[in-house]
C-alpha positions in Angstrom: 38.9 38.2 -61.6 42.3 39.3 -60.4 43.1 42.6 -62.3 40.5 45.3 -63.0 41.3 48.3 -65.3 39.5 51.6 -64.7 39.2 54.5 -67.1 37.3 57.8 -67.2 36.5 59.0 -70.7 34.7 61.8 -72.5 33.5 64.8 -70.7 33.9 64.9 -66.9 31.0 64.7 -64.6 30.7 65.4 -60.8 30.8 62.0 -59.1 33.3 60.3 -61.3 35.8 60.4 -58.4 33.2 58.8 -56.1 32.7 56.0 -58.7 36.5 55.5 -58.8 36.7 55.3 -55.0 33.8 52.8 -55.0 35.3 50.5 -57.6 38.7 50.5 -55.9 37.5 49.8 -52.4 34.9 47.2 -53.4 37.3 45.4 -55.8 40.1 45.5 -53.1 37.7 43.8 -50.6 37.5 41.0 -53.2 41.3 40.8 -53.5 41.3 42.4 -56.9 44.1 44.7 -58.1 42.9 47.9 -59.8 44.9 49.8 -62.5 43.7 53.3 -63.3 44.5 54.3 -66.9 45.3 58.0 -67.3 43.7 60.6 -69.6 40.9 58.3 -70.9 41.5 56.1 -73.9 44.9 57.7 -74.4 46.1 55.9 -71.3 45.1 52.6 -72.8 46.9 53.4 -76.1 50.1 54.6 -74.4 50.0 52.1 -71.5 50.0 54.9 -68.9 48.4 53.8 -65.6 48.6 54.1 -61.9 47.9 51.4 -59.3 44.9 52.3 -57.2 44.5 51.2 -53.6 41.9 52.0 -50.9 44.4 54.5 -49.4 45.2 56.2 -52.8 41.5 57.1 -53.2 41.1 58.6 -49.8 39.6 62.1 -49.8 38.3 62.1 -53.3 34.6 61.2 -52.6 33.6 64.9 -52.5 35.8 66.1 -55.4 34.5 67.1 -58.8 36.4 66.1 -62.0 38.4 62.9 -62.2 41.8 62.1 -60.6 42.5 59.9 -63.6 41.9 62.8 -66.0 40.3 62.5 -69.4 40.9 63.7 -72.9 39.6 63.5 -76.5 41.6 60.8 -78.3 41.2 60.7 -82.1 43.7 57.9 -82.3 41.3 55.6 -80.4 38.8 56.0 -83.2 41.2 54.2 -85.6 41.9 50.5 -85.8 45.5 50.9 -84.9 44.5 52.7 -81.7 42.0 50.0 -80.8 44.7 47.4 -81.4 47.1 49.2 -79.1 44.4 49.5 -76.4 43.7 45.8 -76.7 47.4 45.0 -76.4 47.7 47.1 -73.3 44.9 45.1 -71.6 46.6 41.8 -72.5 50.1 43.0 -71.4 48.8 44.0 -68.0 46.6 40.9 -67.6 43.5 43.0 -67.2 40.6 40.6 -66.7 37.9 43.3 -66.6 37.7 47.0 -67.7 35.3 49.5 -66.2 34.6 52.5 -68.3 33.2 55.5 -66.5 31.6 57.9 -69.0 28.7 58.8 -71.2 27.1 57.5 -74.4 30.1 58.4 -76.6 32.4 56.5 -74.2 30.3 53.5 -74.4 30.3 53.5 -78.2 34.1 53.5 -77.9 33.9 50.6 -75.4 31.7 48.6 -77.7 34.2 49.0 -80.5 37.0 48.0 -78.2 35.1 44.9 -77.2 35.7 43.5 -80.7 39.5 43.8 -80.2 39.8 42.2 -76.8 38.5 39.3 -74.7 38.5 41.5 -71.6 35.1 41.9 -70.0 34.0 45.5 -70.2 31.5 47.2 -67.9 30.1 50.7 -68.4 29.3 53.0 -65.5 27.2 55.9 -66.8 28.5 59.3 -65.7 27.4 62.3 -67.7 25.6 65.6 -67.0 23.6 65.1 -70.2 21.7 62.1 -68.7 21.4 60.6 -72.2 22.6 57.1 -71.7 20.0 54.4 -72.5 19.5 51.9 -69.8 19.6 54.2 -66.8 17.0 56.6 -65.6 19.8 58.8 -64.2 23.5 59.2 -64.8 26.2 60.1 -62.2 26.6 63.9 -62.2 23.2 64.8 -63.7 21.7 65.8 -60.3 24.7 67.9 -59.5 24.6 69.7 -62.8 20.9 70.4 -62.4 21.4 71.8 -58.9 24.4 74.0 -60.2 22.2 75.4 -62.9 19.2 76.0 -60.7 21.4 77.8 -58.1 22.7 80.2 -60.8 19.3 80.8 -62.3 17.7 81.5 -58.9 20.3 84.4 -58.6 19.5 85.6 -62.1 15.8 85.6 -61.3 16.5 88.2 -58.6 18.0 90.5 -61.2 15.2 89.8 -63.7 12.5 90.8 -61.1 14.4 93.9 -60.0 14.8 95.2 -63.5 11.6 93.9 -65.1 13.6 91.8 -67.6 13.3 88.6 -69.5 16.4 86.4 -69.2 17.3 83.6 -71.6 19.6 81.2 -69.8 21.6 78.8 -71.9 22.5 75.5 -70.3 24.6 72.6 -71.7 23.2 70.0 -74.0 24.4 70.1 -77.6 22.2 67.2 -78.8 20.0 66.3 -75.9 17.7 68.4 -73.7 17.4 66.3 -70.5 19.3 68.9 -68.5 17.4 71.9 -69.9 14.1 70.2 -69.3 14.6 69.4 -65.7 16.3 72.8 -65.0 13.5 74.7 -66.8 10.8 72.8 -64.9 12.4 73.4 -61.5 13.1 77.1 -61.9 9.6 77.8 -63.3 10.7 78.9 -66.7 8.0 80.3 -69.0 9.7 78.8 -72.1 11.9 75.7 -72.3 13.8 75.1 -75.6 15.2 71.6 -76.4 17.1 70.3 -79.4 14.6 67.4 -79.7 11.5 69.7 -79.9 11.0 72.0 -82.8 9.8 75.5 -81.9 8.5 78.5 -83.7 9.8 82.0 -82.8 6.4 83.4 -83.2 5.1 81.1 -80.4 7.8 82.4 -78.1 6.9 86.0 -78.9 3.3 85.3 -78.1 4.1 83.7 -74.8 6.1 86.7 -73.7 3.4 89.1 -74.9 0.6 87.1 -73.2 2.6 87.1 -69.9 3.1 90.9 -70.2 -0.7 91.3 -70.7 -1.2 89.2 -67.5 1.0 91.6 -65.5 4.2 89.6 -65.6 7.0 92.0 -65.9 9.9 89.5 -65.8 10.4 86.0 -67.2 12.8 83.1 -67.7 13.6 81.2 -70.8 15.8 78.1 -70.4 17.5 76.9 -73.6 19.8 74.0 -74.3 22.9 75.0 -76.2 21.9 72.7 -79.1 18.9 74.8 -80.1 20.9 77.2 -82.2 22.4 80.7 -81.7 20.8 82.0 -78.5 22.3 85.4 -79.0 20.4 85.9 -82.2 17.2 84.4 -80.7 17.4 86.7 -77.6 17.8 89.7 -79.9 14.8 88.6 -82.0 12.6 88.2 -78.9 13.5 91.7 -77.6 12.8 93.2 -81.0 9.4 91.5 -81.5 8.1 91.7 -77.9 9.5 95.1 -76.8 10.6 93.4 -73.6 14.1 93.9 -72.3 15.8 90.6 -72.9 19.2 89.5 -71.6 21.2 86.3 -72.3 23.2 84.4 -69.7 25.3 81.4 -70.5 26.1 79.2 -67.5 28.7 77.1 -69.4 31.2 74.7 -67.9 30.4 75.4 -64.3 27.7 72.8 -64.8 30.4 70.1 -65.3 32.3 70.9 -62.1 31.9 71.3 -58.4 31.3 69.0 -55.5 28.9 66.1 -56.4 25.6 66.2 -54.6 24.6 63.4 -52.2 22.5 61.9 -55.0 25.4 61.8 -57.4 27.6 60.2 -54.8 25.0 57.6 -53.9 24.5 56.6 -57.6 28.3 56.4 -58.0 28.7 54.0 -55.1 25.7 51.9 -56.1 26.9 51.7 -59.8 30.4 50.8 -58.7 29.2 48.0 -56.5 27.1 46.5 -59.4 30.0 46.9 -61.9 32.4 44.9 -59.6 29.7 42.3 -58.9 29.2 41.8 -62.7 33.0 41.3 -63.3 33.2 39.0 -60.3 30.6 36.8 -62.0 32.6 37.1 -65.2 29.9 39.0 -67.0 31.0 41.6 -69.5 29.9 44.0 -72.2 27.2 45.5 -70.0 26.1 48.9 -68.8 24.9 49.3 -65.2 22.1 51.7 -64.4 19.1 52.7 -62.4 15.9 51.1 -63.8 12.5 51.6 -62.0 14.3 52.4 -58.8 16.6 49.4 -58.9 20.2 48.9 -59.9 20.7 46.6 -62.8 22.4 46.3 -66.1 21.7 45.9 -69.9 23.9 44.8 -72.8 26.4 47.4 -73.9 25.3 47.0 -77.5 21.7 47.7 -76.5 22.7 50.8 -74.7 24.7 52.1 -77.6 22.1 51.3 -80.3 19.0 52.7 -78.5 18.1 56.4 -78.2 16.9 57.4 -74.7 13.7 59.4 -75.0 12.7 62.6 -73.2 9.7 62.5 -70.8 7.3 64.7 -72.7 5.0 64.8 -69.7 7.6 66.9 -67.9 7.5 69.5 -70.7 3.7 69.5 -70.5 3.8 70.0 -66.7 6.3 72.8 -67.1 4.0 74.6 -69.5 1.1 74.2 -67.2 3.0 75.5 -64.1 4.3 78.5 -66.0 0.8 79.9 -66.9 
């Protein structure tokens, strides 16, 4: 293994830079050259890259975002785009490619694997935490802490004004973020894309809490559950509580990565380089039962990660 390519694709996540730093420094210690392709898959198609050295990644450990940048690349979804990406890897003599991203990125990597002999390794980095094969993705812990910090402030206003606040967090298709955030802020209601809910059930919870003497409340909802503006208005109309909606938005994707996200980034980077050094490819590294390991890329892409339903049950119990 002489030349390693590195690309960050899909949505950014806090800790991507820590992973970049880890890969570069560990690979350099093994006398490998690292090429960082710019703007995600676009860089592979256009052959746009920058050499990465231990000194060029100094001072990025604590930074959010990605120094390589990322973008949506429709061309990569076409055969011609895949062909160009494969040719770029060949022309630069890239022996192994490390893809830092989420489940969508890995599906793209799996498709690319059929157009190249280059070994491909996935490092899971996503605030959605929806990658199968790892209990936690890089950036998830940071996003949870960001959301919790914002909601703690909102709770102060909720209590001061005797209001119910609905807080929308990110998660178009999966509710891992909303579930952990809702549990840790003590939300009375948690709404997830994977779990069907009845509006009447929410109304009853708010009414029951009011009867118990609770004058304020929190509802945490993933963005994928539907129009939260409409739902907030319906809750107010049917419960006679004063309901306000707060959308945290893209702040959850940015900011300095927590120690936890930096640790995972470093551990995943080490495993990724180790796999390539042993000429193992088409795998995704991850945290499994407290240990760092890897599974086949195809298995990660074809298997849906399941929510821990016991956490939702615990959240309901604690909110009574």
